[in-house]
MIDO-231990 format. One record per residue: residue number from 1; residue in one letter; x, y, z of N, C-alpha, C in turn. Coordinates in Angstrom, 1 decimal, always signed. Layout:
BEGIN
  seq  type     n_x     n_y     n_z    ca_x    ca_y    ca_z     c_x     c_y     c_z
  NUM     a       X       Y       Z       X       Y       Z       X       Y       Z
...
END
This chain:
BEGIN
  seq  type     n_x     n_y     n_z    ca_x    ca_y    ca_z     c_x     c_y     c_z
    1     m   +92.8  -151.3   -40.4   +93.0  -150.3   -41.5   +92.2  -150.8   -42.7
    2     v   +92.2  -150.0   -43.7   +91.5  -150.2   -44.9   +92.1  -151.4   -45.7
    3     d   +91.3  -152.3   -46.2   +91.8  -153.4   -47.0   +92.1  -152.9   -48.4
    4     a   +93.4  -153.1   -48.8   +93.8  -152.5   -50.1   +93.0  -153.1   -51.3
    5     t   +92.3  -154.2   -51.1   +91.5  -154.7   -52.2   +90.2  -154.1   -52.3
    6     d   +89.8  -153.2   -51.4   +88.5  -152.5   -51.4   +88.5  -151.7   -52.7
    7     v   +87.3  -151.7   -53.3   +87.1  -150.9   -54.5   +86.6  -149.5   -54.0
    8     r   +87.3  -148.5   -54.3   +86.9  -147.2   -53.9   +85.8  -146.7   -54.7
    9     p   +84.7  -146.2   -54.0   +83.6  -145.7   -54.8   +83.9  -144.4   -55.6
   10     t   +83.3  -144.3   -56.7   +83.4  -143.1   -57.5   +82.3  -142.2   -57.1
   11     p   +82.5  -141.1   -56.4   +81.4  -140.2   -56.0   +80.7  -139.7   -57.2
   12     g   +79.3  -139.7   -57.1   +78.5  -139.0   -58.1   +78.6  -137.5   -57.9
   13     p   +77.8  -136.7   -58.6   +77.9  -135.3   -58.4   +77.4  -134.9   -57.0
   14     l   +78.2  -134.1   -56.3   +77.9  -133.7   -55.0   +77.1  -132.4   -55.1
   15     p   +76.2  -132.1   -54.1   +75.6  -130.8   -54.1   +76.6  -129.7   -54.0
   16     n   +76.2  -128.5   -54.5   +77.1  -127.4   -54.5   +77.4  -127.0   -53.0
   17     d   +78.7  -127.0   -52.7   +79.2  -126.7   -51.4   +78.6  -125.4   -50.8
   18     d   +78.5  -124.4   -51.7   +78.0  -123.0   -51.2   +76.6  -123.1   -50.9
   19     t   +75.8  -123.9   -51.7   +74.4  -124.0   -51.4   +74.1  -124.6   -50.1
   20     l   +74.8  -125.7   -49.8   +74.6  -126.4   -48.5   +75.2  -125.5   -47.4
   21     r   +76.3  -124.9   -47.6   +77.0  -124.1   -46.6   +76.1  -122.9   -46.1
   22     a   +75.4  -122.4   -47.1   +74.5  -121.2   -46.7   +73.4  -121.6   -45.8
   23     l   +73.1  -122.9   -45.7   +72.1  -123.4   -44.8   +72.6  -123.9   -43.4
   24     v   +73.9  -123.7   -43.2   +74.5  -124.1   -41.9   +74.7  -122.8   -41.1
   25     r   +74.2  -122.8   -39.9   +74.2  -121.6   -39.0   +75.5  -121.7   -38.1
   26     d   +76.2  -120.6   -38.0   +77.4  -120.5   -37.1   +76.9  -120.0   -35.8
   27     v   +77.2  -120.8   -34.7   +76.8  -120.4   -33.3   +78.1  -120.2   -32.5
   28     p   +78.5  -119.0   -32.3   +79.7  -118.7   -31.5   +79.6  -119.2   -30.0
   29     d   +80.7  -119.6   -29.5   +80.8  -119.9   -28.0   +79.8  -121.0   -27.6
   30     f   +79.6  -122.0   -28.4   +78.8  -123.2   -28.1   +79.5  -124.4   -28.5
   31     p   +79.6  -125.4   -27.6   +79.1  -125.6   -26.3   +79.9  -124.9   -25.2
   32     r   +81.1  -124.4   -25.6   +82.0  -123.7   -24.7   +82.5  -122.4   -25.3
   33     s   +82.9  -121.5   -24.5   +83.6  -120.3   -25.0   +84.7  -120.6   -25.9
   34     g   +84.8  -119.9   -27.0   +85.9  -120.1   -28.0   +85.6  -121.1   -29.1
   35     i   +84.5  -121.9   -29.0   +84.1  -122.9   -30.0   +83.1  -122.2   -30.9
   36     l   +83.3  -122.4   -32.2   +82.3  -122.0   -33.2   +81.6  -123.2   -33.7
   37     f   +80.3  -123.4   -33.2   +79.5  -124.5   -33.5   +78.8  -124.4   -34.9
   38     r   +78.9  -125.4   -35.7   +78.2  -125.4   -37.0   +76.9  -126.1   -36.8
   39     d   +75.8  -125.4   -36.8   +74.5  -125.9   -36.6   +73.8  -126.3   -37.9
   40     i   +73.6  -127.6   -38.1   +73.1  -128.1   -39.4   +71.6  -128.2   -39.4
   41     t   +70.9  -127.8   -38.3   +69.4  -127.9   -38.3   +68.7  -127.1   -39.4
   42     p   +69.2  -125.9   -39.8   +68.5  -125.2   -40.9   +68.7  -126.0   -42.2
   43     l   +69.8  -126.7   -42.4   +69.9  -127.5   -43.6   +69.0  -128.7   -43.6
   44     l   +68.9  -129.3   -42.4   +67.9  -130.5   -42.2   +66.5  -130.1   -42.5
   45     a   +66.2  -128.8   -42.1   +64.8  -128.3   -42.3   +64.5  -128.0   -43.7
   46     d   +65.5  -127.9   -44.6   +65.3  -127.6   -46.0   +65.2  -129.0   -46.7
   47     a   +64.0  -129.3   -47.1   +63.7  -130.7   -47.7   +64.6  -131.0   -48.9
   48     a   +64.8  -130.0   -49.8   +65.6  -130.3   -51.0   +67.1  -130.4   -50.7
   49     a   +67.6  -129.6   -49.7   +69.0  -129.7   -49.4   +69.3  -131.0   -48.6
   50     f   +68.4  -131.4   -47.7   +68.5  -132.6   -46.9   +68.5  -133.8   -47.9
   51     r   +67.6  -133.8   -48.8   +67.5  -134.9   -49.8   +68.8  -135.0   -50.6
   52     a   +69.2  -133.8   -51.1   +70.5  -133.8   -51.9   +71.7  -134.3   -51.1
   53     a   +71.8  -134.0   -49.8   +72.9  -134.4   -49.0   +72.8  -135.9   -48.8
   54     v   +71.6  -136.5   -48.5   +71.5  -137.9   -48.3   +71.8  -138.7   -49.6
   55     d   +71.2  -138.2   -50.7   +71.4  -138.8   -52.0   +72.9  -138.8   -52.4
   56     a   +73.6  -137.7   -52.2   +75.0  -137.6   -52.5   +75.8  -138.6   -51.8
   57     v   +75.6  -138.7   -50.5   +76.3  -139.7   -49.7   +76.1  -141.1   -50.1
   58     a   +74.8  -141.4   -50.4   +74.5  -142.8   -50.8   +75.1  -143.1   -52.2
   59     a   +75.0  -142.1   -53.1   +75.6  -142.3   -54.4   +77.1  -142.5   -54.4
   60     a   +77.8  -141.9   -53.4   +79.2  -142.0   -53.3   +79.7  -143.3   -52.7
   61     h   +78.8  -144.1   -52.1   +79.2  -145.3   -51.4   +78.4  -146.5   -51.7
   62     p   +78.3  -146.9   -53.0   +77.6  -148.1   -53.4   +78.3  -149.4   -52.8
   63     g   +77.6  -150.4   -52.6   +78.2  -151.7   -52.3   +78.5  -151.9   -50.8
   64     v   +78.2  -150.9   -50.0   +78.4  -151.1   -48.5   +77.3  -152.0   -48.0
   65     e   +77.5  -152.8   -47.0   +76.6  -153.7   -46.4   +75.9  -153.2   -45.2
   66     c   +76.4  -152.1   -44.6   +75.8  -151.6   -43.4   +76.3  -150.2   -43.2
   67     v   +75.5  -149.4   -42.6   +75.8  -148.0   -42.2   +76.0  -148.0   -40.7
   68     v   +77.1  -147.5   -40.2   +77.4  -147.3   -38.8   +77.3  -145.8   -38.5
   69     a   +76.3  -145.4   -37.7   +76.0  -143.9   -37.5   +76.5  -143.6   -36.1
   70     i   +77.1  -142.4   -35.9   +77.7  -142.0   -34.7   +76.7  -141.1   -34.0
   71     e   +76.5  -141.3   -32.7   +75.6  -140.5   -31.9   +76.1  -139.0   -31.8
   72     s   +75.2  -138.1   -31.8   +73.8  -138.2   -32.0   +73.4  -137.7   -33.4
   73     r   +74.1  -136.6   -33.8   +73.7  -136.1   -35.1   +74.0  -137.0   -36.3
   74     g   +75.0  -137.9   -36.1   +75.2  -138.8   -37.2   +74.0  -139.7   -37.5
   75     f   +73.2  -139.9   -36.4   +72.0  -140.7   -36.7   +71.1  -140.1   -37.7
   76     i   +71.0  -138.7   -37.6   +70.1  -138.0   -38.5   +70.5  -138.2   -40.0
   77     l   +71.7  -138.2   -40.3   +72.2  -138.4   -41.7   +72.3  -139.9   -42.0
   78     g   +72.8  -140.7   -41.0   +73.0  -142.1   -41.2   +71.8  -142.9   -41.5
   79     a   +70.7  -142.6   -40.8   +69.4  -143.4   -41.0   +68.9  -143.3   -42.5
   80     p   +68.7  -142.1   -43.0   +68.2  -142.0   -44.4   +69.2  -142.6   -45.4
   81     v   +70.5  -142.4   -45.1   +71.5  -143.0   -46.0   +71.4  -144.5   -46.1
   82     a   +71.3  -145.1   -44.9   +71.1  -146.6   -44.8   +69.8  -147.0   -45.6
   83     y   +68.8  -146.3   -45.4   +67.5  -146.5   -46.1   +67.7  -146.4   -47.7
   84     a   +68.4  -145.3   -48.1   +68.7  -145.1   -49.5   +69.5  -146.3   -50.1
   85     l   +70.4  -146.8   -49.3   +71.3  -147.9   -49.8   +70.7  -149.2   -49.6
   86     g   +69.6  -149.3   -48.9   +68.9  -150.6   -48.7   +69.7  -151.5   -47.7
   87     v   +70.3  -150.9   -46.7   +71.1  -151.7   -45.8   +70.7  -151.3   -44.4
   88     g   +71.2  -152.1   -43.4   +70.9  -151.9   -42.0   +71.7  -150.7   -41.4
   89     l   +71.3  -150.3   -40.2   +71.9  -149.2   -39.5   +72.3  -149.7   -38.1
   90     v   +73.6  -149.5   -37.8   +74.1  -149.8   -36.5   +74.6  -148.5   -35.8
   91     p   +74.0  -148.3   -34.6   +74.4  -147.1   -33.8   +75.7  -147.3   -33.0
   92     v   +76.6  -146.3   -33.1   +77.7  -146.1   -32.1   +77.2  -145.0   -31.2
   93     r   +77.2  -145.4   -29.9   +76.6  -144.5   -28.9   +77.6  -144.1   -27.8
   94     k   +77.3  -143.1   -27.1   +78.1  -142.7   -25.9   +78.0  -143.8   -24.9
   95     q   +79.0  -143.9   -24.1   +79.1  -145.0   -23.1   +77.9  -145.0   -22.2
   96     g   +77.4  -146.3   -22.0   +76.3  -146.5   -21.1   +74.9  -146.4   -21.7
   97     r   +74.8  -146.1   -23.0   +73.5  -145.9   -23.6   +73.0  -147.1   -24.4
   98     l   +73.8  -148.1   -24.6   +73.4  -149.3   -25.3   +73.2  -150.5   -24.3
   99     p   +72.1  -151.2   -24.5   +71.8  -152.3   -23.6   +72.7  -153.5   -24.1
  100     g   +72.9  -154.4   -23.2   +73.6  -155.7   -23.6   +75.1  -155.5   -23.7
  101     p   +75.9  -156.5   -24.1   +77.3  -156.5   -24.1   +77.8  -155.6   -25.2
  102     t   +78.8  -154.7   -24.9   +79.4  -153.8   -25.9   +80.9  -153.8   -25.8
  103     l   +81.4  -153.3   -26.9   +82.9  -152.9   -26.9   +82.9  -151.4   -26.8
  104     r   +84.0  -150.9   -26.2   +84.1  -149.4   -26.0   +85.4  -148.9   -26.5
  105     e   +85.5  -147.6   -26.9   +86.7  -147.0   -27.3   +86.6  -145.5   -26.8
  106     s   +87.7  -145.1   -26.2   +87.8  -143.7   -25.7   +88.6  -142.9   -26.8
  107     y   +88.4  -141.6   -26.8   +89.1  -140.7   -27.7   +89.1  -139.3   -27.2
  108     a   +89.9  -138.4   -27.8   +90.0  -137.0   -27.4   +89.1  -136.2   -28.4
  109     l   +88.5  -135.2   -27.8   +87.7  -134.2   -28.6   +88.5  -132.9   -28.7
  110     e   +88.1  -132.0   -29.5   +88.8  -130.7   -29.6   +88.6  -129.9   -28.3
  111     y   +87.7  -130.3   -27.4   +87.4  -129.6   -26.1   +87.1  -130.6   -25.0
  112     g   +87.8  -131.8   -25.0   +87.5  -132.8   -23.9   +87.8  -134.2   -24.4
  113     a   +87.2  -135.1   -23.8   +87.3  -136.6   -24.1   +86.0  -137.2   -24.0
  114     n   +85.9  -138.4   -24.6   +84.6  -139.1   -24.5   +84.9  -140.6   -24.8
  115     t   +83.9  -141.4   -24.6   +84.0  -142.9   -24.9   +82.7  -143.3   -25.7
  116     v   +82.9  -144.1   -26.7   +81.7  -144.6   -27.5   +81.7  -146.1   -27.4
  117     e   +80.5  -146.7   -27.7   +80.3  -148.1   -27.6   +79.5  -148.6   -28.8
  118     i   +79.7  -149.9   -29.1   +78.9  -150.6   -30.1   +78.6  -152.0   -29.6
  119     h   +77.4  -152.5   -30.0   +77.1  -153.9   -29.5   +78.1  -154.9   -30.0
  120     e   +78.4  -155.8   -29.2   +79.4  -156.9   -29.6   +79.0  -157.7   -30.8
  121     d   +77.7  -157.8   -31.0   +77.2  -158.6   -32.1   +76.6  -157.8   -33.3
  122     a   +77.0  -156.5   -33.4   +76.4  -155.6   -34.3   +76.8  -155.8   -35.8
  123     l   +78.0  -156.3   -36.0   +78.6  -156.5   -37.3   +79.1  -157.9   -37.5
  124     q   +79.2  -158.3   -38.8   +79.7  -159.6   -39.1   +81.2  -159.4   -39.6
  125     p   +82.0  -160.4   -39.4   +83.4  -160.3   -39.9   +83.4  -160.1   -41.5
  126     g   +84.2  -159.2   -42.0   +84.3  -159.0   -43.4   +83.2  -158.0   -43.9
  127     e   +82.2  -157.7   -43.2   +81.1  -156.8   -43.6   +81.7  -155.4   -44.0
  128     r   +81.3  -154.9   -45.1   +81.7  -153.6   -45.6   +80.8  -152.5   -45.0
  129     v   +81.4  -151.6   -44.3   +80.7  -150.6   -43.5   +81.0  -149.2   -43.9
  130     l   +80.0  -148.4   -44.0   +80.1  -146.9   -44.1   +79.9  -146.3   -42.8
  131     i   +80.8  -145.5   -42.3   +80.7  -144.8   -41.1   +80.1  -143.4   -41.4
  132     v   +79.1  -143.0   -40.7   +78.4  -141.7   -41.0   +78.4  -140.8   -39.8
  133     d   +78.8  -139.6   -39.9   +78.6  -138.6   -38.8   +78.3  -137.2   -39.5
  134     d   +77.9  -136.3   -38.6   +77.6  -135.0   -39.2   +78.8  -134.1   -39.5
  135     l   +79.9  -134.3   -38.6   +81.0  -133.4   -38.7   +82.3  -134.1   -38.5
  136     l   +83.3  -133.8   -39.3   +84.7  -134.3   -39.1   +85.5  -133.1   -38.6
  137     a   +86.0  -133.2   -37.4   +86.8  -132.1   -36.8   +88.2  -132.7   -36.6
  138     t   +88.5  -133.1   -35.4   +89.9  -133.7   -35.1   +90.0  -135.1   -35.5
  139     g   +88.8  -135.8   -35.8   +88.8  -137.1   -36.3   +88.7  -138.2   -35.2
  140     g   +88.8  -137.7   -33.9   +88.8  -138.7   -32.8   +87.5  -139.5   -32.7
  141     t   +86.4  -138.9   -32.9   +85.1  -139.7   -32.8   +85.0  -140.7   -33.9
  142     v   +85.3  -140.3   -35.2   +85.2  -141.2   -36.3   +86.3  -142.3   -36.2
  143     r   +87.5  -142.0   -35.7   +88.6  -142.9   -35.5   +88.2  -144.0   -34.5
  144     a   +87.5  -143.5   -33.4   +87.1  -144.5   -32.4   +86.0  -145.4   -33.0
  145     a   +85.1  -144.9   -33.8   +84.1  -145.7   -34.4   +84.7  -146.7   -35.3
  146     a   +85.7  -146.3   -36.1   +86.4  -147.2   -37.0   +87.1  -148.3   -36.3
  147     t   +87.7  -147.9   -35.2   +88.4  -149.0   -34.3   +87.4  -150.0   -33.9
  148     l   +86.3  -149.6   -33.4   +85.2  -150.5   -33.0   +84.8  -151.4   -34.1
  149     v   +84.5  -150.8   -35.3   +84.1  -151.6   -36.5   +85.2  -152.7   -36.7
  150     e   +86.4  -152.3   -36.7   +87.5  -153.3   -37.1   +87.7  -154.3   -35.9
  151     r   +87.5  -153.9   -34.7   +87.6  -154.9   -33.6   +86.5  -156.0   -33.8
  152     l   +85.4  -155.7   -34.4   +84.4  -156.7   -34.7   +84.6  -157.5   -35.9
  153     g   +85.7  -157.2   -36.6   +86.1  -157.9   -37.8   +85.5  -157.4   -39.1
  154     a   +84.8  -156.3   -39.0   +84.2  -155.7   -40.2   +85.2  -154.8   -40.9
  155     r   +84.9  -154.3   -42.1   +85.9  -153.5   -42.8   +85.2  -152.1   -43.1
  156     v   +86.0  -151.0   -42.8   +85.5  -149.7   -43.1   +85.7  -149.4   -44.6
  157     a   +84.6  -149.4   -45.3   +84.6  -149.1   -46.7   +84.6  -147.6   -47.0
  158     g   +84.3  -146.8   -46.1   +84.3  -145.4   -46.2   +83.8  -144.6   -45.0
  159     v   +84.0  -143.3   -45.1   +83.5  -142.4   -44.0   +82.8  -141.3   -44.8
  160     a   +81.6  -140.9   -44.3   +80.8  -139.8   -44.9   +80.4  -138.8   -43.8
  161     v   +80.7  -137.6   -44.0   +80.2  -136.5   -43.1   +79.6  -135.4   -43.9
  162     l   +78.7  -134.7   -43.3   +78.1  -133.5   -43.9   +79.1  -132.4   -44.0
  163     a   +79.8  -132.1   -43.0   +80.8  -131.0   -43.0   +82.1  -131.4   -42.4
  164     e   +83.2  -130.8   -42.8   +84.5  -131.0   -42.4   +85.2  -129.7   -42.0
  165     l   +85.8  -129.7   -40.8   +86.6  -128.6   -40.4   +88.1  -128.9   -40.8
  166     t   +88.5  -128.5   -42.0   +89.8  -129.0   -42.5   +91.0  -128.5   -41.7
  167     a   +90.9  -127.4   -41.1   +92.1  -126.9   -40.3   +92.4  -127.7   -39.1
  168     l   +91.4  -128.6   -38.6   +91.7  -129.4   -37.5   +92.3  -130.8   -37.8
  169     g   +92.5  -131.1   -39.1   +93.3  -132.2   -39.5   +92.7  -133.6   -39.3
  170     g   +91.4  -133.7   -39.2   +90.7  -135.0   -39.0   +91.1  -136.1   -40.0
  171     r   +91.2  -135.7   -41.3   +91.6  -136.7   -42.3   +92.9  -137.4   -42.0
  172     t   +93.8  -136.7   -41.4   +95.1  -137.3   -41.1   +95.0  -138.4   -40.1
  173     v   +94.1  -138.2   -39.1   +93.9  -139.2   -38.1   +93.2  -140.4   -38.7
  174     l   +92.5  -140.2   -39.8   +91.8  -141.4   -40.4   +92.6  -142.1   -41.4
  175     g   +93.8  -141.7   -41.7   +94.7  -142.4   -42.5   +94.2  -142.6   -43.9
  176     d   +94.1  -143.9   -44.3   +93.7  -144.3   -45.7   +92.2  -144.4   -46.0
  177     y   +91.4  -144.2   -45.0   +90.0  -144.3   -45.2   +89.5  -143.3   -46.2
  178     a   +88.6  -143.7   -47.1   +88.0  -142.9   -48.1   +87.0  -142.0   -47.4
  179     v   +87.2  -140.7   -47.5   +86.3  -139.7   -46.7   +85.5  -138.9   -47.8
  180     t   +84.2  -138.8   -47.6   +83.3  -138.0   -48.4   +82.8  -136.9   -47.4
  181     s   +83.1  -135.6   -47.7   +82.5  -134.5   -47.0   +81.8  -133.6   -48.0
  182     l   +80.6  -133.2   -47.6   +79.8  -132.4   -48.5   +80.1  -130.9   -48.4
  183     i   +80.6  -130.4   -47.2   +80.9  -129.0   -47.0   +82.3  -129.0   -46.3
  184     a   +83.2  -128.1   -46.8   +84.5  -128.0   -46.1   +84.6  -126.6   -45.6
  185     y   +85.1  -126.5   -44.4   +85.4  -125.2   -43.8   +86.9  -125.1   -43.5
END
Protein backbone atom coordinates (compact mmCIF):
# COMPACT_ATOMS: atom_id res chain seq x y z
CA UNK A 1 0.00 0.00 0.00
CA UNK A 2 0.93 3.65 -0.14
CA UNK A 3 3.48 4.84 2.41
CA UNK A 4 1.79 7.47 4.60
CA UNK A 5 4.98 9.53 4.55
CA UNK A 6 4.72 10.02 0.78
CA UNK A 7 4.31 13.63 -0.21
CA UNK A 8 1.25 13.85 -2.43
CA UNK A 9 1.95 15.86 -5.57
CA UNK A 10 -0.05 19.00 -6.13
CA UNK A 11 -1.36 18.73 -9.67
CA UNK A 12 -0.70 21.65 -11.95
CA UNK A 13 -3.42 22.88 -14.26
CA UNK A 14 -4.93 19.98 -16.16
CA UNK A 15 -6.06 20.34 -19.76
CA UNK A 16 -9.76 21.07 -20.19
CA UNK A 17 -11.62 17.76 -19.86
CA UNK A 18 -14.05 18.69 -22.67
CA UNK A 19 -11.22 19.59 -25.05
CA UNK A 20 -9.53 16.22 -24.59
CA UNK A 21 -12.82 14.31 -24.47
CA UNK A 22 -13.82 15.71 -27.88
CA UNK A 23 -10.76 13.96 -29.34
CA UNK A 24 -11.65 10.51 -27.98
CA UNK A 25 -13.73 8.41 -30.37
CA UNK A 26 -16.43 6.06 -29.06
CA UNK A 27 -16.42 2.65 -30.77
CA UNK A 28 -19.47 0.54 -29.86
CA UNK A 29 -19.22 -3.25 -29.55
CA UNK A 30 -15.43 -3.40 -29.49
CA UNK A 31 -13.65 -5.66 -28.62
CA UNK A 32 -16.88 -7.53 -27.77
CA UNK A 33 -20.58 -6.90 -28.14
CA UNK A 34 -21.86 -4.58 -25.41
CA UNK A 35 -18.50 -2.86 -24.78
CA UNK A 36 -18.11 0.84 -25.61
CA UNK A 37 -14.42 1.26 -26.46
CA UNK A 38 -12.82 4.68 -25.88
CA UNK A 39 -10.37 5.13 -28.78
CA UNK A 40 -7.62 7.59 -27.86
CA UNK A 41 -5.88 7.52 -31.25
CA UNK A 42 -7.47 10.81 -32.47
CA UNK A 43 -6.21 12.52 -29.29
CA UNK A 44 -2.73 11.08 -29.85
CA UNK A 45 -2.77 12.37 -33.43
CA UNK A 46 -3.44 15.92 -32.23
CA UNK A 47 0.03 17.22 -31.32
CA UNK A 48 -1.19 19.99 -29.01
CA UNK A 49 -3.60 17.73 -27.11
CA UNK A 50 -1.06 14.93 -26.77
CA UNK A 51 1.58 17.38 -25.50
CA UNK A 52 -0.93 18.88 -23.04
CA UNK A 53 -1.81 15.44 -21.70
CA UNK A 54 1.83 14.39 -21.26
CA UNK A 55 2.78 17.72 -19.66
CA UNK A 56 -0.19 17.57 -17.26
CA UNK A 57 0.67 14.07 -16.07
CA UNK A 58 4.35 14.95 -15.62
CA UNK A 59 3.50 18.17 -13.75
CA UNK A 60 1.18 16.30 -11.40
CA UNK A 61 3.86 13.80 -10.37
CA UNK A 62 7.19 15.46 -9.57
CA UNK A 63 9.73 13.49 -7.59
CA UNK A 64 9.04 10.04 -8.97
CA UNK A 65 12.10 7.97 -9.76
CA UNK A 66 10.61 5.70 -12.42
CA UNK A 67 7.55 5.32 -14.62
CA UNK A 68 5.95 1.89 -14.88
CA UNK A 69 3.84 1.73 -18.05
CA UNK A 70 1.22 -0.94 -18.65
CA UNK A 71 0.96 -2.73 -21.99
CA UNK A 72 0.06 -1.67 -24.50
CA UNK A 73 -1.53 1.75 -24.70
CA UNK A 74 0.02 2.71 -21.38
CA UNK A 75 3.36 2.63 -23.20
CA UNK A 76 2.17 5.43 -25.50
CA UNK A 77 1.58 7.83 -22.58
CA UNK A 78 4.16 6.40 -20.18
CA UNK A 79 7.22 6.80 -22.42
CA UNK A 80 6.87 10.57 -23.02
CA UNK A 81 5.92 11.10 -19.37
CA UNK A 82 9.12 9.32 -18.28
CA UNK A 83 11.08 11.44 -20.74
CA UNK A 84 9.45 14.65 -19.45
CA UNK A 85 10.26 13.67 -15.86
CA UNK A 86 13.83 12.63 -16.73
CA UNK A 87 13.36 9.11 -15.34
CA UNK A 88 13.47 5.57 -16.68
CA UNK A 89 10.60 3.51 -18.02
CA UNK A 90 9.74 -0.02 -16.89
CA UNK A 91 7.19 -2.02 -18.88
CA UNK A 92 4.51 -4.22 -17.36
CA UNK A 93 3.57 -6.65 -20.11
CA UNK A 94 1.14 -9.44 -20.74
CA UNK A 95 2.34 -12.89 -19.70
CA UNK A 96 5.08 -14.40 -21.85
CA UNK A 97 6.27 -11.20 -23.54
CA UNK A 98 9.24 -10.31 -21.34
CA UNK A 99 12.53 -12.18 -21.59
CA UNK A 100 14.29 -13.32 -18.47
CA UNK A 101 12.99 -13.91 -14.94
CA UNK A 102 9.68 -12.20 -14.14
CA UNK A 103 7.06 -11.84 -11.44
CA UNK A 104 3.45 -12.25 -12.56
CA UNK A 105 0.06 -11.18 -11.27
CA UNK A 106 -3.38 -12.22 -12.55
CA UNK A 107 -6.47 -10.01 -12.46
CA UNK A 108 -10.05 -9.73 -13.71
CA UNK A 109 -11.11 -7.44 -16.54
CA UNK A 110 -14.59 -6.08 -17.17
CA UNK A 111 -14.86 -8.73 -19.91
CA UNK A 112 -12.43 -11.52 -18.95
CA UNK A 113 -9.15 -12.16 -17.13
CA UNK A 114 -5.47 -11.61 -17.83
CA UNK A 115 -1.98 -11.89 -16.33
CA UNK A 116 0.79 -9.28 -16.41
CA UNK A 117 4.50 -9.54 -15.66
CA UNK A 118 7.44 -7.36 -14.71
CA UNK A 119 11.15 -8.21 -14.74
CA UNK A 120 12.38 -9.35 -11.33
CA UNK A 121 15.20 -6.77 -11.42
CA UNK A 122 13.19 -3.86 -12.87
CA UNK A 123 12.89 -1.72 -9.71
CA UNK A 124 14.90 -0.99 -6.60
CA UNK A 125 13.53 -1.27 -3.05
CA UNK A 126 12.10 2.07 -1.93
CA UNK A 127 12.04 3.51 -5.45
CA UNK A 128 9.12 5.95 -5.96
CA UNK A 129 7.13 4.80 -9.00
CA UNK A 130 4.40 6.37 -11.12
CA UNK A 131 2.14 3.79 -12.79
CA UNK A 132 0.78 4.97 -16.16
CA UNK A 133 -1.97 3.50 -18.31
CA UNK A 134 -4.41 4.85 -20.86
CA UNK A 135 -7.64 3.93 -19.07
CA UNK A 136 -8.88 3.16 -15.56
CA UNK A 137 -11.99 0.97 -15.70
CA UNK A 138 -12.45 -1.72 -13.02
CA UNK A 139 -8.94 -1.11 -11.69
CA UNK A 140 -7.78 -4.69 -12.09
CA UNK A 141 -4.89 -4.01 -14.47
CA UNK A 142 -3.53 -1.09 -12.47
CA UNK A 143 -3.99 -2.98 -9.18
CA UNK A 144 -2.03 -5.92 -10.63
CA UNK A 145 0.77 -3.57 -11.72
CA UNK A 146 0.82 -1.93 -8.27
CA UNK A 147 1.06 -5.36 -6.63
CA UNK A 148 4.05 -6.22 -8.82
CA UNK A 149 5.73 -2.88 -8.00
CA UNK A 150 5.28 -3.50 -4.28
CA UNK A 151 6.44 -7.12 -4.51
CA UNK A 152 9.73 -5.72 -5.83
CA UNK A 153 9.95 -3.42 -2.79
CA UNK A 154 9.27 -0.19 -4.67
CA UNK A 155 6.59 2.32 -3.64
CA UNK A 156 3.65 3.46 -5.73
CA UNK A 157 3.86 7.26 -5.62
CA UNK A 158 0.85 7.66 -7.89
CA UNK A 159 -1.24 6.41 -10.77
CA UNK A 160 -1.92 8.41 -13.94
CA UNK A 161 -4.42 7.61 -16.67
CA UNK A 162 -5.65 9.49 -19.67
CA UNK A 163 -9.29 8.50 -19.10
CA UNK A 164 -11.36 7.00 -16.29
CA UNK A 165 -14.69 5.17 -16.49
CA UNK A 166 -15.98 6.31 -13.09
CA UNK A 167 -19.08 4.09 -13.06
CA UNK A 168 -16.88 0.98 -13.00
CA UNK A 169 -15.33 1.95 -9.63
CA UNK A 170 -11.65 1.46 -10.43
CA UNK A 171 -10.55 3.99 -7.81
CA UNK A 172 -12.06 1.91 -5.02
CA UNK A 173 -9.93 -1.08 -6.08
CA UNK A 174 -6.85 1.17 -5.88
CA UNK A 175 -7.48 2.24 -2.29
CA UNK A 176 -5.26 5.09 -1.14
CA UNK A 177 -3.18 5.51 -4.28
CA UNK A 178 -3.17 9.07 -5.64
CA UNK A 179 -4.89 8.86 -9.04
CA UNK A 180 -4.66 11.49 -11.77
CA UNK A 181 -7.13 11.10 -14.64
CA UNK A 182 -7.41 13.72 -17.36
CA UNK A 183 -10.83 12.68 -18.69
CA UNK A 184 -13.70 11.26 -16.66
CA UNK A 185 -16.64 9.37 -18.14
